[in-house]
N, C-alpha and C positions, 0 to 999 in steps of 0.2 A: 432323349432315350430313343433308341432304335425300335421301330415298330416291328412286331412279329408277323411274318407271313404265314400263309397256310402251311407251307412245308416246314417252316420253323416250329409251329405248333405240333405238327406230327412228330417232328424229331424230339421235342421236349417231352412228349408223351411216351417216348420209347418205340414209336412206330416208324418204319422206314419205307414209305411208298415210292413208287416209280412215277415219272412224269405223267404217264397215261392215267394212273389211279388218282393223282392229284386233280387232273382235269375233270375226271368223272365225278369227283366230289365237290369241286368248286362251283360248277354250274347249277347242280341241284340245290346247293346251299343258297346260292344267290336268288334262285326262284322262290325259295321258301321265305327268305327275308322280305322279298317284294310283295308276297301275297299272304303273309302270316295273319292268323286270327288270335284272339285272346286265349281261346281254348287250346290252341296249338302251342302258344307260349307257355301255358301251364304244363303241357306235356313235356316240353323241352326242359323246363325247370325241374319237373319231377324226375326226369331221367338223370339230369345232372346230379341230383341228390340220391339216386339209386331207388327211386319210387316208381314202381311199374304199374300203378293203378290206372294211368291215363291211356287212352287209346293212342297207339303210335303207328298204326298201320299206314296212315297218310305219310309219315316220314319215310317208312320203308319203300312205299310206292313211288315216291318222288325220286329217291336215289336209284331205284331199279330201272327207271327210264334211261339212265345213262350207263348203268352197270347191273344187268339182270342177275348177276351172282350175289348181290348185296343182301344180307340177311341180318335180322336183329338178334338172332340166336348165336351165331358164331362170330359176330362183329360187335360184341357188347362194349369192349373198351373203345373201339373206334366210334361207336354210336354216342357214347358219353362225350368223346372229343368233339364230334360233329355238332352235337347239341350245344356244347359250350361255344364253338365257333360261330354258329348261327346266333346264339344269344349275345355274343360279344359285339356282332355287327349291329344288333338291335339296340344295345346299350350305347354304342358310339353314335347311333342315329337318334339318340334321346328318346327312345320308346319307354314311356313312363311305366307301362304295365310290366315290361321285362325287367326293368331296373328295380322296381318295388317288389316284384314277385321273387326275384333272386334273394333279395335281403329278407323278405318275410318268411320264405320257406326254410331258412336257416334256423328259424325259431330261437333267435338269440344265442345260437351256438349249440343248441340241443342236437341239431343235425349238422353233418359235415359233408361236403361234396365228395363224390366218388373219386374224382380227379379234377385237374385244372382249377386248383384253388385260386389262381390269379383272377378268374372271372368274378368271383364274389368281391374281391377287393376292388376290382374295376367298377363294379356296380355301386359299391359304397362310395367311392371317390366321385363317381359321376353324379350321384345324388347330391353330394355336398357342393360340387361345382355348380350344378344347375340351380341349387337353392340360392346360391350367390348370384348367378347370372340372371335368374328371373327377376331379381329385385333391382337390377341396374336400370336407372331411368332411361327411357327411350329418348334419344336425341331427335329433336324436331325444331323447325323454325317457327316461332310463335307468330311471326308476321305473315298475314295473308295478303298477297298483292296480286293485282291484275297484270296481264301481259299486253304489250302493245307493240305493233310493227311500225318502226320509224318510216319505212318506205311507203306504207300505206298513208301515213300522215302527209307525206310529201305529194303523193298522188292526189289526195283530196285538195291540198292547197293549190295544186297546178290545174285543177279542173276548169276547163273553159266553160263560158256561159252557153247554155242550150246544147251542151254536148251530152245528149241523152244516152247514147250508147255506152259512153265511158262512164257516166254516172250509174247506169244499171250494173255495170261490171264492178265498179267500186263498192256499191251497196252489197253486192254478193260477197265481196272480200271482207267488208265490215261485219256482215252476219257470221262468216266463218271465224273471223278473229274474235268476235264476242263469244261465240260458242266454245272456242278453244280456251279463252280467258276464264269463262265460267267453269269449265271442266278442271282447269288448273287450280282455280280458287277453291273448288269443291274438294279436290284431292288434298290440298294443303290443310283445309279446315278439318277434313276427316282424320288425317294423320295426327293433327294436334289433339283432337277430341279423343282418339283411341289411346294416345299416350297419357293424357290427363285421366282418362277413365281407368286405365291400368294402375297408374300411380295412386289414384284415389282408392282403389280396391285394396292395394297393399297397405296404404296408411290406415284404412279402416280395420283390416285384419290385425295389423300390429297394435293399434290402439285398443281394440277389444281384448286382445291377449294381455296387454299390460294392465288394464282395469281388472281382468279376471285374476291375474297373479297377485296384484296388490290387494285385492278384495279378500283373498284367501278363502273363497266360497265356491263350492261346486254348483254350477248352473244345472247340472243334471239331477243331482239329489237334493238341491236346495239346503245344503248343510255346510258348515265349516269343515275344512280339511282337518282341523285339529280334533275332529270326532272319529276319524278313521285311522286304522293302523297303516303303516307304510305300504304294505302290499295291497290293502284295500284302496288306498290313495293311488296306487299305480294304475288300477283299473279305472277309478273315477276320474283322475286327472288326465289320463290319455284320451279318454272319451270326450271330456270337456274340450281339450285342446284340439282334438280332431274335428269337432263340430265348428269351432272357431276358424279352422284352416280352410281357406278358399283357394290357395295356390296348389300347384301340382305336388310339391315335395315339402311344403311347410317352410318356416323360416330356418335359417342356419342355426339359430339359437334355441331350437326346439328342445334339444336335450337339457340345456341349461334351465329352461322354463320348467320342465318336468322335474328336474332336480330341485329346483326352488320350491315347487309344490310339495314334493315329497318331504322337504324339510319342515313343512307346516304340520305334518301328521303327528299324531300322539305317539308317545313311546311308552307303551304299557309295561308294567313291571312283570318280571318273570319271563320265561321262554315262550315264544310265540310260534305257532306252526306257520311255516312258509310254503307248504305244499300247495300246489295249484288247486286241488280239490277242496282242501280245508279253507283256503282264502275265499273261493267263490261261495262255498256253503256257509260262510260267516255272514254273508249279506241276507237281508230279509227278502222275502219273495217280492214285496212291493218295490224294493230298491232294485232288485235284478231286472224287473220289468221296465224301470226307468233308465237303465243303462243300454241305450240303443246304439248300434254301430252299423255302418254300411258294409254288409258282408254277404248279403243273400245270394250273390253270384260268385262268391269266392269258394273254390274247392277247399274242403277241410284240411287237406294236407298242406296247402299253401298258406292258410290262415288258421293255425291251431288254437290260438288264444281266443280269437273271436268265436270259433266253433265251440270251445269250452263254455264260453259265456252264454251262447245260445242254448246249448244243451242244458245247462243249469237252469235257465229260464223256463224251458219247456218241460223238463223231466222232474225238476225239483231237487231239493237237498239230498245228497247221497245216492241218487239214482242214475247219474249220468256218466259215471267214471268208465264203465265197461264199454259203452257205446263210443265214448270219446277215444279210447285206445283203438277201437276198431276202425274209427273214421280217420284218425290222424296218425296212427302208428306210434303215438307217444303215450307214456303212462300218466294218469291223472295225478299221480303223487310227485311229478317232477317239481323242482324248486328253481326259482329264478330270483336274482337280485331285484329289488324293487324298481330300480332305474332300468335295468334290462327288460323287465316285464312291461313297464310303461312304454319304452321305445318300441318294443315288439308290437304291442297292440296299437300304437299310434301309426306304425308303418302299415299294419293291416287295414286300418281305417282309411288311410290315404289311398291304398290300393283299391279298396272297395269304391271309392269315389270315382274311379276311372272306368267302372264297368256299368 
């Protein structure tokens, strides 16, 4: 598939810039990518979804260095495109915060991008690819061997008796060869240990997840998943899985694991409320306190479900809905399929681990 250039993206967005304008946009975008901070990534993601709560003056100031006429007011469409282009470079550079924030801010489809929908699909595919790539075994040579110089062995063998000057020179060469050999052996051993350590971490993560799935028991609430409704299980299961996850993006089978856990939940008779507010308010205060997620540094707009959980924990049943809407821009009565809800909260948890 042919890669899209800066000019191509402008054309696909219905913009027709001249070469001078393209140049005045590419250089600032490159500088932003090289010096980006997490807060700035969140600002770019917010603008991509039409959220204007984040400070964006730094973005305007960077582009004004090359084009003093650049404005956030009369360049709104272009600003969204430029945000998407910067984020796409970050995604291609495997920047985990950018990848996860783009997916998380969509809130399982409750929000849609202003434009450039290709970027969200790129982030989702990149996450899948990296989940697979991260688990590929590192190739290394298990044999640790020393290095020897054949010529030096010949010099030692040819050394004449009482040739002290040559002996001193050869001893210096032996010392250098020994140091180089030790350095090489140390590098070989380190590479092998790093590979083994990484492999062991993945094996440990996966084995703990398998025990958790087949046990059918929540490690957070110390109860069987069969005691929770599907939507309650979405909260409990995603938090449990997030705690067990030590890798950047989690296993490629994370969705299947969550689906398996959801299948263990109870199926109560009669219609059940699936509104976010009703689901969270159905937990006891003690259970809410035990549902901990890594989110303290996450903006509410980027991680809405984690924000809802925290507000329910701190404000109590029925008292958090209005503040939730104010902080996230979403209504507390929104409904999500249990699997979508679980995947959303799991993604937010992974994002929180990077901050």
